[in-house]
C-alpha positions in Angstrom: 14.7 37.1 1.2 12.3 39.7 2.5 15.1 41.9 3.9 16.8 42.3 0.5 13.5 43.2 -1.2 12.6 45.8 1.5 16.1 47.3 1.5 16.1 47.4 -2.3 12.8 49.2 -2.2 14.2 51.8 0.3 17.2 52.3 -1.9 15.1 52.8 -5.1 12.6 55.1 -3.4 15.2 57.3 -1.7 17.4 57.4 -4.9 14.4 58.7 -6.9 13.4 61.2 -4.2 16.9 62.6 -4.3 16.7 62.6 -8.1 19.9 60.4 -8.4 20.4 58.2 -11.4 21.6 54.7 -10.7 25.0 55.8 -12.1 25.2 58.7 -9.7 24.3 56.6 -6.7 27.0 54.0 -7.8 29.6 56.8 -8.0 28.6 58.2 -4.5 28.6 54.7 -2.9 31.8 53.6 -4.8 30.2 50.6 -6.4 29.7 49.4 -9.9 26.7 51.0 -11.7 25.6 47.4 -12.7 25.3 46.5 -9.0 22.6 49.1 -8.2 19.7 47.5 -10.2 20.5 44.2 -8.5 20.4 45.8 -5.1 17.1 47.6 -5.9 15.5 44.4 -7.1 16.6 42.4 -4.0 18.5 40.0 -6.3 21.9 40.2 -4.5 23.2 40.0 -1.0 24.2 43.3 0.6 27.0 43.3 3.2 26.4 45.5 6.2 29.2 47.8 5.2 27.6 48.5 1.8 24.1 48.8 3.3 25.5 51.5 5.7 27.2 53.3 2.9 24.1 53.3 0.7 22.0 54.4 3.7 24.4 57.3 4.3 24.4 58.3 0.6 20.6 58.3 0.5 19.7 59.5 4.0 18.0 56.1 4.7 16.9 55.4 8.3 17.7 51.7 8.9 15.8 51.4 12.1 12.8 49.9 10.3 14.9 47.0 9.2 16.0 45.9 12.7 13.2 43.3 12.6 15.3 41.3 10.2 18.3 41.0 12.6 18.4 37.9 14.6 19.1 38.2 18.3 19.4 35.7 21.1 17.2 35.4 24.2 19.3 38.0 26.0 18.7 40.6 23.2 22.3 40.3 21.8 22.4 40.7 18.0 24.0 38.0 15.9 25.7 38.5 12.6 23.0 36.6 10.6 20.0 38.2 8.9 16.8 36.3 8.3 
């Protein structure tokens, strides 16, 4: 899924810019350190709550990922991602 790969790349890039290890990011985001490499490689689903937590920890702007959110003909966003 393209969203997961792009989000994973954002996580990896911003983590490195902030000089965080995967372990430090896991601690800040309150997740398992084994989960971080799977997120960065796009190999696992990421719930919105976790995506927002990671974005907050890493100062990631999620506006560029809006293209992956489905919306209906009235512009209302659904819960599904492409």
